[in-house]
C-alpha distance (Angstrom), angle and dihedral (degrees) to the residues before:
residue distance angle dihedral
X1 . . .
X2 3.81 . .
X3 3.80 89.3 .
X4 3.81 94.1 52.8
X5 3.77 120.2 116.4
X6 3.79 113.1 -113.0
X7 3.79 91.5 -111.2
X8 3.81 91.2 51.9
X9 3.79 93.7 48.2
X10 3.80 91.0 50.2
X11 3.79 90.3 49.2
X12 3.81 89.0 53.3
X13 3.79 90.1 47.1
X14 3.80 91.1 52.4
X15 3.80 94.5 45.3
X16 3.81 126.3 103.0
X17 3.80 92.2 -104.5
X18 3.82 129.9 111.9
X19 3.80 95.9 -120.5
X20 2.96 144.3 77.5
X21 3.78 95.4 37.8
X22 3.76 141.1 134.0
X23 3.78 94.8 -36.4
X24 3.78 91.3 55.7
X25 3.79 91.4 49.5
X26 3.81 89.9 51.9
X27 3.80 89.2 56.1
X28 3.79 90.5 46.4
X29 3.81 90.5 52.7
X30 3.81 88.1 53.9
X31 3.80 91.8 48.3
X32 3.80 90.3 51.7
X33 3.81 91.1 49.6
X34 3.79 90.3 51.9
X35 3.81 91.9 47.5
X36 3.80 92.6 50.3
X37 3.79 91.8 50.1
X38 3.78 90.1 48.5
X39 3.79 89.6 52.8
X40 3.80 93.4 49.8
X41 3.81 90.3 47.5
X42 3.80 91.1 51.9
X43 3.80 89.4 52.9
X44 3.80 88.6 51.6
X45 3.79 96.6 71.7
X46 3.76 137.3 99.9
X47 3.77 135.3 57.9
X48 3.79 94.5 -42.0
X49 3.81 91.3 60.4
X50 3.82 100.1 38.7
X51 3.80 91.4 122.3
X52 3.81 90.3 63.6
X53 3.81 98.6 34.4
X54 3.79 95.6 114.6
X55 3.80 93.4 48.3
X56 3.79 91.1 47.6
X57 3.81 93.7 50.9
X58 3.80 88.5 51.5
X59 3.80 90.6 46.7
X60 3.80 93.2 52.4
X61 3.80 92.0 50.2
X62 3.79 93.6 47.1
X63 3.79 96.3 46.0
X64 3.81 90.6 49.4
X65 3.80 89.3 51.5
X66 3.80 92.1 47.5
X67 3.80 92.3 48.5
X68 3.81 89.6 55.1
X69 3.82 90.6 45.2
X70 3.79 92.2 52.0
X71 3.80 91.3 51.1
X72 3.80 90.0 51.5
X73 3.80 89.1 51.2
X74 3.80 89.4 51.4
X75 3.78 89.7 58.5
X76 3.80 93.8 40.4
X77 3.80 90.5 52.8
X78 3.79 91.9 55.1
X79 3.81 91.5 49.1
X80 3.82 93.0 46.5
X81 3.79 94.0 49.0
X82 3.80 91.2 49.1
X83 3.82 87.4 55.4
X84 3.82 88.7 57.4
X85 3.79 93.2 53.1
X86 3.80 89.6 47.0
X87 3.81 91.0 51.8
X88 3.80 91.9 52.3
X89 3.82 89.5 54.9
X90 3.81 92.3 60.9
X91 3.83 119.3 105.1
X92 3.79 112.9 -87.7
X93 3.77 115.1 -92.5
X94 3.81 143.1 86.6
X95 3.81 93.5 -58.1
X96 3.79 91.2 54.4
X97 3.81 92.0 48.6
X98 3.80 91.3 49.9
X99 3.80 91.5 46.7
X100 3.81 91.8 50.1
X101 3.80 92.2 49.0
X102 3.79 92.5 49.7
X103 3.80 92.1 45.1
X104 3.80 92.3 50.7
X105 3.81 91.2 52.1
X106 3.78 88.0 49.0
X107 3.80 92.1 48.3
X108 3.79 91.5 51.9
X109 3.81 92.7 54.0
X110 3.84 100.9 72.8
X111 3.83 94.7 50.1
X112 3.81 90.3 43.9
X113 3.79 87.7 55.4
X114 3.80 89.6 47.2
X115 3.82 87.4 57.1
X116 3.80 89.3 54.1
X117 3.80 92.1 46.2
X118 3.79 93.2 47.8
X119 3.80 91.0 47.9
X120 3.80 89.7 58.0
X121 3.80 90.2 46.3
X122 3.80 90.3 56.7
X123 3.80 88.2 51.7
X124 3.80 89.0 52.1
X125 3.81 90.0 50.2
X126 3.80 88.2 55.2
X127 3.79 91.5 49.0
X128 3.80 95.3 46.7
X129 3.80 97.9 42.7
X130 3.84 97.5 76.7
X131 3.81 95.7 42.3
X132 3.81 104.5 31.8
X133 3.78 125.1 111.0
X134 3.84 104.1 -83.6
X135 3.81 90.8 -141.8
X136 3.81 90.0 70.1
X137 3.79 99.2 30.0
X138 3.80 92.0 118.0
X139 3.79 86.6 66.3
X140 3.80 88.6 63.4
X141 3.81 86.8 57.8
X142 3.79 89.6 47.6
X143 3.81 89.0 51.2
X144 3.81 90.9 49.2
X145 3.80 90.9 50.8
X146 3.81 91.4 47.8
X147 3.81 90.4 49.6
X148 3.80 89.0 48.1
X149 3.80 90.5 53.5
X150 3.80 89.5 48.1
X151 3.80 90.7 52.7
X152 3.78 98.0 49.2
X153 3.80 95.4 39.1
X154 3.79 92.9 47.6
X155 3.80 91.5 46.9
X156 3.79 93.9 55.9
X157 3.80 89.3 46.5
X158 3.80 89.4 56.5
X159 3.80 92.2 44.6
X160 3.80 93.6 52.9
X161 3.80 88.6 63.1
X162 3.80 97.6 46.5
X163 3.80 98.7 79.9
X164 3.80 91.5 57.1
X165 3.81 95.2 48.6
X166 3.79 109.0 94.9
X167 3.80 94.9 -177.3
X168 3.80 100.7 97.3
X169 3.79 93.7 -163.6
X170 3.82 92.1 53.8
X171 3.81 90.8 45.5
X172 3.81 93.0 51.0
X173 3.80 91.7 47.0
X174 3.80 90.8 53.6
X175 3.80 92.1 47.8
X176 3.81 89.7 51.3
X177 3.80 89.9 55.9
X178 3.81 89.0 57.1
X179 3.79 95.9 47.1
X180 3.81 97.1 100.7
X181 3.81 99.1 42.0
X182 3.81 95.9 103.2
X183 3.80 91.9 49.0
X184 3.79 91.5 48.4
X185 3.80 91.4 48.1
X186 3.80 87.9 54.0
X187 3.81 89.6 52.2
X188 3.80 90.7 51.0
X189 3.79 89.3 50.3
X190 3.80 89.9 52.4
X191 3.79 90.8 53.8
X192 3.80 90.6 53.8
X193 3.80 91.9 44.5
X194 3.81 90.8 51.4
X195 3.80 91.5 51.3
X196 3.79 91.4 49.2
X197 3.80 90.9 49.7
X198 3.81 89.6 53.5
X199 3.78 90.4 52.6
X200 3.80 91.8 57.1
X201 3.83 96.7 39.6
């Protein structure tokens, strides 16, 4: 799926098929956030930015890694959700119930990892904002908004699976991984607000 053209991916997304869906779009939001930060970092190089050269090199490497990770999660989400639909097609009985429970835990994992990825991307927005090339500073806001969308979309795609997971320990562990989403969303909003304030200063 990572090699699909945008038009083809959107056609798949719009089709009457179980995947890709919301979980895949959450991962794509995260990938876009990482790409935008990588672009801003690459514009923050040269003699003018020597003071931050080491941080920028690290930023470029990390955002490239996170972009690739998010694309993997996009594909993993589609595979995991297909496993859920397959489990529901099994004949009713204990084996079906166990298969559904395991598939739901598996389906919650990619979006939970998107939450973690997007959380780090918000941190990178905060780090890049004060040192980034001011000519592309709006792209830091765009990255923050994309990371925000990844967070909230991934969260709801974890939550949709929780009610069907009977394993209380697994359910609680997933909830714990979502605990800081609202706070991180607020941080992303502050990044965007700061950029907008700069534009009107």
